Steps between C-alpha positions, in 0.01 A plus 500: 500500500279358227555563133143557390388567146174493310451166326171588327279809472140519381264795460132407489149622567289337770126538507201477273598424142434756228373218280218416739163434345336828402784720629607643166153529352349673800793738541545420868812621684672230709809703590391530863495119528840445342849544645834539325736260676871424484625163626872426549648163582851499641767236462426392861140417410338799672215689337451876519165645392451864411192693392519801273307824527508798267585838646211749459737795438797346318513248217668204668404179678608437859526145635438404861584163652215282620558270797330161481679326791603175332835326457534373142846344479582129524527353848803324642286191553449477125876517445560228757232282343648548152842403638356177645344411166830560321686276741248222441521548124134595461582845360797560271746778577502743206694781666765639270346383174384727227136436571522652849655823369182595313232660717143483376246773564308467825278810492214455253252774412146399414189674373129421503506206742150518647493859376814600694857599416799424719815294537583141593834444676635145446738519796566248782170629650275555192298818541228690315521880498148631452296803601241548773303824452791657316769397753748217428433170677690170519355145488695178545473235228452137603565204268304178486705181556821702507833337574671608824715810469871446452483258207530791258593863570153625404165329556343656187712435192274667245214748474299598194203739491280644228331173404147531362258219577198425288251541783644839597475623144136391469401657833663832403333541166777338304790716621603319820743781582363565849581154639810324374638171630856419608729199537746401773769233491634366830675194645252234606517222755621163381812443297754780544500718189138439402289812454135597506337735249191677636252713306308765697190672373579825678474576871123494560525445878725802551316743271147391576247774583546415868878439495738696721877525541567568869879462472750252635485291182137404560182543299153497654166441335187620676195276474178698561235283663273771636515366858738511796727194500575403859713192433606297198635144486630303204358149462822307445351164408542340159162327519321836518730775374686473168743712303230612259249566780672592829246538777500735798277512806408853607341631817330826402263756643272736315275783599126435517191682622311347790122526464318663794148490358390292800531817711231676299222304671512395867177299477290744710192691400474877524288484819740253667800712408326815638410320823860380551628854450252643754598232751864602468413864549305421820791293633742784427274752676471277806878470527542876468249564781679253727830670420358845587357379831822320590727792413725329245552511126326233301788480255737400780285252687296332228645296218250487219501222245578631153269342251476536127196732522698737726780531243314548173172448329468347157323739264363296211425810297877559469568149374519304824812360665798542265738210429828507691839402356625154591767252404463152355779241502532237229736224391595511133660237280681685222660372181819704449511435124240773457432593862145376470299412810387140449338432838398693813375434852347775712543504877214558737375836620718660769776253412847632411756296308835509681723212385522274195739214424532218245623178661494120489351336810541135591192291561576349842224277628462358847551645846706822467649454849550126473747273329410418141744214476861468387403455137400868470860616526611285206249623244377841398144597589275604215513876450241730345538851364299756697446872486486604866340829598497662845235758583394728782137573588390823668121520492269800523545519880859614446736479798222409742547138390843338471610428146541151366620338181462214259723263305376424150640219285449488123600246238647622171434275203534536126174498312613514136795397291715791394586325173167603349601863538749462215411599148591313186803720440648392835466838668337535841166675482324684778295274721129536508384666818207260519736202473678455834853367506466418872254547782503529878266274697411560864599198712506584871468780754594525867403773744782648709385668822850618601491798266550585133722259304804713411736244345504150352813288446558141387717297740675201336648247741575129451310480170194663653365843413299682764343844519633761745242765588567832669184644656492764771775418751499127419682276255329171428621206292212347305503154344286413198327163520154352460395813307558733793771694685601378845725693738812306605720774651495859619711789635385812682666829405477828690281736300418440132657261248615710204673246275676163504817421303573129470824319417536127557324441835589842645254787514574869528197664657458877486274651764330825411618662827765271647765442235620154388460148639706202383314168523562137405247228415563162659332214318553253784258670737337737246592817686623849423789596728638850552878507453567872530337839456577870489389671820492855363146639444509537123204547265585258219382576147697231314750222571730285287805273490852559369721194445859453394614142508398365840458842664148638541400853600156633585396837356232715663340815357315717752267798512792743525624392153797316652663170408640290783699179455499218756661160530436195715824442694442305824871511590522879474509677840247755370245221442421470875547128505369452147143630539565840339568585137832683469492836323770512229428815298246779450428743219251776424335421167300821477205331326213280608448146377264221602667197340851358472530227234799268456694431179818319406807720447615465141864466416657715229528178298119467487382859494438507123274195496120521489472125572708475815441130566634375166802732514576387857501134393738583214729692738522207743593271211782737402613560860404219742623707796253784437250527783732371770598843633284707730484786247340261249225413751357835597138610526416869508182699561318735267219736591275772363426818689178692545644796308568294186861393561668161462806375684702198609682389814808283440732296722872568442814314590737659749764624254250674273316647800805666655617631163163656417462630856829687466389627158169618647679689777730675255228581246268650762770761566638542147180531295254784511169419667158643423436822694818433703316234700689227679480161333609326821235668715227405252584130529514491881245284679184689609404399852144445610344669807287195588534333842866554570611455142786749551686298764774399259687812394757334274432449130650195333504641143676230293308556172641636175303775327477369143365828360814677619771251401348443154573864420862389478439363148387842370777725631810585290785250491742733681261528793450123495875450531523750787219334693638151439848600615350662810362162613808304389337330202487527121236622258470161331435322829241753620314503167500119493343489847234749393435294188436188707267703724300609193475141378387373841234770527349408161187295536 
């Protein structure tokens, strides 16, 4: 049993500050947007949040616990890392001295930071406790150039709020009470013991007019553009995009009205139009007479041509032919410093933008199918940055004519120097909309007759970058050279290419109706070879890759809101000689998504850093063996759902998997479920009725429900001990596993 006691208690208000600009003078009541909260930190490092509500009949305040599903104590990996540093003499051992017996405050109340009141918890996972529409919300705090966790017990050593800056006071009429600044002090990378003092001018990104707190330690800022954003790509090139002016390429569509004024006049005179109408009436009468003499119905035997005059007549006195709603697709180049559109390119009429990608293509001259000489393998070909766009064209004839597509290539170049956008005081000013930071220039187009271009991927191989195009049921490999694209390889799929996921020279192809295909590109003969595929008829909506060390798994999301996990195992008996992908697990997600994006799984030693690359370099200097284990080399998937959700899919090692699987089995029986519904039945794989898709009656399962097991951190300690003992484990070990899961899911 644990001996648990409260180490620190704080009572605070979260929500809009009473000292907001104009609040006291206007007599406005902000009580509905404020919450009375009680936060307790235990000696184990756990946080318990309670909200208070006043009884309408009796004069007392009742507190109710709020579950936020996060583990806040120190991880065992931090303790092991601190032990390594002590053995090497990098960190001194101060246990038992008088300094360690004094515990500083970790829960800090603040007021009037960006017009909000709340609390900052300087714990092993620094958190902000704020308010979203009157309800408490939690946001994780990330530190710039922070030292890896484990060097000191707490990442944030000091916090000070209530600072009044000169600019805030001038903008608020001299008071400055509605927006106060704050300071943080944390361990920085470099020499052990050095610290970084950071001054923040409030939290403008969180409390902007379009800011939202969805939960899970995240904050979201909505950027209204007034159009429908189909796809967005970041231009990750230092020659074009900078820190002060990050650039994004957007594929958007907007509503427009198509003019039909050409229908008002058919070019005929009144006499000609009257004569044509009489001719049609005589032809109709003749057909009716023939039908009466022959004894059959004219509607059954004659097929009349439906012309525009038979459907409607344009009456000019009522305004003529009205405009009809249409859709126009454009390519935008947007500066994220102010989300200003700096350049646009409009696609043609009846052309739909489908795919967009920013990539570097090699300029390979000569015969694409010939030998360019042995010297090409020793040096890198010249590469150029391109914005590639794939489109689909369906003209006014509709489905009577097969659709086709186009590949558009654009160059992105800087047009001005961003240094002239700096004032004399050294502060960045807003860029002039008439002064472009960069521009997109049309370079090349290629017509694709196979169908609409649904996906574009850059294929790097032997210091050469080529373009992989998915159009219709074909995959083609295009080579850039002599200012044009030349096809050098192809592969024919079954129905419709949905997406292509590339890693090294392997391609994961998702067919819209026939599941996944696993291909490999061979540079020797410039061919795409099928290694294995899934033979089940599955409608694929999204596909992705999960990796842990050298193991790779393929994830497929289908139209039934399922997730299926495959692996390429030629030696497995279920692989049918190696040409079939082996099904490893399945799971019912219960939400629809169209994209699975990959991210690196963070360790608990790096979770507090906002600059992950610099902190990772510092960690490898402290521990040269970090990154050698499979758990240090994991890549997970994150996705957004059509109903506004956000989630992650993580690979786990075997010990953690079996422990959490046992915990999930026990919790599904021990905890109360909503409406007495079965948690297990909800996560079972939903079969499809298409073309014998129900042949396999066994479900693999094999996936942990993170929403269920994370409830373990919010239940009372006695129930935690009972559940842990039921699976033959301890509370500390289970909470530590859940903590690592939270860190790996953070993006």
